C-alpha positions as CSV (number, residue, x, y, z in Angstrom):
1,X,-85.5,-31.1,-29.1
2,X,-83.7,-34.4,-28.8
3,X,-80.0,-34.5,-28.2
4,X,-77.9,-36.5,-30.7
5,X,-76.0,-39.2,-29.1
6,X,-73.3,-40.8,-31.2
7,X,-70.2,-42.8,-30.2
8,X,-67.3,-40.4,-29.6
9,X,-64.9,-42.9,-28.1
10,X,-66.2,-46.5,-28.7
11,X,-63.9,-48.3,-26.3
12,X,-61.5,-46.6,-23.9
13,X,-59.5,-48.5,-21.2
14,X,-59.7,-47.3,-17.6
15,X,-56.2,-47.0,-16.1
16,X,-55.2,-47.3,-12.5
17,X,-58.2,-49.5,-11.5
18,X,-58.8,-49.1,-7.8
19,X,-61.6,-51.6,-7.1
20,X,-61.9,-55.4,-7.0
21,X,-64.0,-55.9,-10.1
22,X,-65.4,-59.3,-9.2
23,X,-66.6,-58.1,-5.8
24,X,-68.0,-54.8,-7.0
25,X,-70.8,-56.4,-9.0
26,X,-69.9,-54.1,-11.9
27,X,-71.2,-55.5,-15.2
28,X,-71.2,-54.7,-18.9
29,X,-73.8,-52.0,-19.7
30,X,-73.6,-50.3,-16.3
31,X,-73.6,-46.5,-16.5
32,X,-70.5,-44.7,-15.3
33,X,-69.7,-41.1,-14.8
34,X,-66.7,-39.0,-15.8
35,X,-65.5,-36.2,-13.6
36,X,-62.5,-33.9,-13.7
37,X,-60.1,-34.5,-10.9
38,X,-57.9,-31.8,-9.3
39,X,-54.8,-33.2,-10.9
40,X,-56.3,-32.7,-14.4
41,X,-57.1,-36.3,-15.1
42,X,-60.6,-37.5,-16.0
43,X,-61.8,-39.9,-13.3
44,X,-64.4,-42.6,-13.8
45,X,-67.0,-43.3,-11.0
46,X,-69.7,-45.9,-10.8
47,X,-72.2,-47.3,-8.4
48,X,-70.8,-50.5,-7.0
49,X,-71.6,-53.0,-4.2
50,X,-69.5,-52.5,-1.0
51,X,-70.5,-54.6,2.0
52,X,-70.5,-52.8,5.3
53,X,-70.6,-55.1,8.4
54,X,-71.8,-57.9,6.1
55,X,-74.7,-56.0,4.7
56,X,-74.5,-55.2,0.9
57,X,-74.7,-51.5,0.3
58,X,-74.5,-49.8,-3.0
59,X,-72.1,-46.8,-3.0
60,X,-70.5,-44.6,-5.6
61,X,-66.8,-45.4,-6.0
62,X,-63.8,-44.3,-8.0
63,X,-62.9,-46.9,-10.6
64,X,-59.8,-45.3,-12.2
65,X,-59.0,-42.7,-14.8
66,X,-58.8,-42.3,-18.5
67,X,-55.6,-42.1,-20.5
68,X,-54.2,-38.7,-21.7
69,X,-55.7,-38.8,-25.2
70,X,-59.2,-39.6,-24.1
71,X,-58.9,-37.0,-21.3
72,X,-57.9,-34.4,-23.8
73,X,-61.0,-35.1,-25.8
74,X,-63.4,-35.2,-22.8
75,X,-62.0,-32.4,-20.7
76,X,-63.5,-29.5,-22.7
77,X,-66.8,-31.3,-22.8
78,X,-66.8,-31.8,-19.1
79,X,-65.9,-28.1,-18.5
80,X,-68.7,-27.0,-20.7
81,X,-71.2,-29.3,-19.0
82,X,-72.0,-31.2,-22.3
83,X,-74.3,-34.2,-22.0
84,X,-72.2,-37.4,-22.2
85,X,-73.3,-41.0,-21.7
86,X,-70.7,-43.5,-20.5
87,X,-71.2,-47.2,-20.2
88,X,-69.0,-50.2,-19.3
89,X,-68.4,-52.1,-22.6
90,X,-65.8,-54.7,-21.5
91,X,-64.7,-56.2,-18.2
92,X,-62.0,-58.7,-17.3
93,X,-62.2,-59.5,-13.6
94,X,-59.3,-60.7,-11.6
95,X,-60.2,-64.3,-11.7
96,X,-60.4,-64.3,-15.5
97,X,-57.4,-62.1,-16.1
98,X,-54.8,-64.8,-15.3
99,X,-51.3,-63.3,-15.5
100,X,-52.6,-60.1,-17.0
101,X,-54.1,-57.1,-15.2
102,X,-57.9,-56.8,-14.8
103,X,-59.5,-54.5,-17.3
104,X,-62.4,-52.1,-17.5
105,X,-63.3,-50.4,-20.8
106,X,-65.9,-47.7,-21.2
107,X,-67.6,-46.1,-24.2
108,X,-68.3,-42.4,-24.4
109,X,-71.4,-41.1,-26.3
110,X,-72.3,-37.5,-26.9
111,X,-73.2,-34.9,-29.4
112,X,-70.4,-34.8,-32.0
113,X,-71.4,-31.2,-33.0
114,X,-70.3,-30.0,-29.6
115,X,-67.0,-32.0,-29.7
116,X,-66.0,-31.3,-33.3
117,X,-63.3,-28.7,-32.4
118,X,-61.6,-31.4,-30.3
119,X,-62.1,-34.3,-32.7
120,X,-60.9,-32.6,-35.9
121,X,-57.5,-33.5,-37.1
122,X,-55.2,-30.5,-37.9
123,X,-54.6,-29.9,-41.6
124,X,-50.9,-30.8,-41.2
125,X,-51.9,-34.5,-40.5
126,X,-54.3,-34.8,-43.5
127,X,-53.0,-37.2,-46.2
128,X,-53.6,-36.1,-49.7
129,X,-54.6,-38.8,-52.2
130,X,-51.9,-39.8,-54.7
131,X,-52.2,-38.3,-58.1
132,X,-53.8,-40.7,-60.7
133,X,-51.3,-42.4,-63.0
134,X,-51.9,-41.9,-66.7
135,X,-51.5,-44.9,-68.8
136,X,-51.0,-44.6,-72.5
137,X,-53.4,-46.5,-74.5
138,X,-52.2,-47.7,-77.8
139,X,-52.0,-50.7,-80.0
140,X,-50.3,-53.7,-78.6
141,X,-47.0,-54.2,-80.4
142,X,-46.3,-57.7,-81.7
143,X,-43.4,-59.4,-80.2
């Protein structure tokens, strides 16, 4: 049986970036991995290039962590061991960021049936459609 993979979080920013994006050779479409950290945050790891003694070696490194809302959605799935697929969808390296901060955005794909309890909005936040307005139909009155 095939697993259903649908976008759960289409574009989530990575906070607290701890690598130099331009030197890491990270690119859009690269796979990343989400892991629970001891402090309760959801950390993002990827395979990046780190030179050792001048030789380029590929190592797994911590990129940063997800924000609190994305972490709240992903934490139960990570605890249950649900199959998730994360990819880099947007990069702004240091030399292109200018005065702004460099950015990494990832997308999270998974089986929505496993995450529905965490993605459902409570009833209190549902907006009811407005009642239809009845208009009286009659003859137009001459003015």
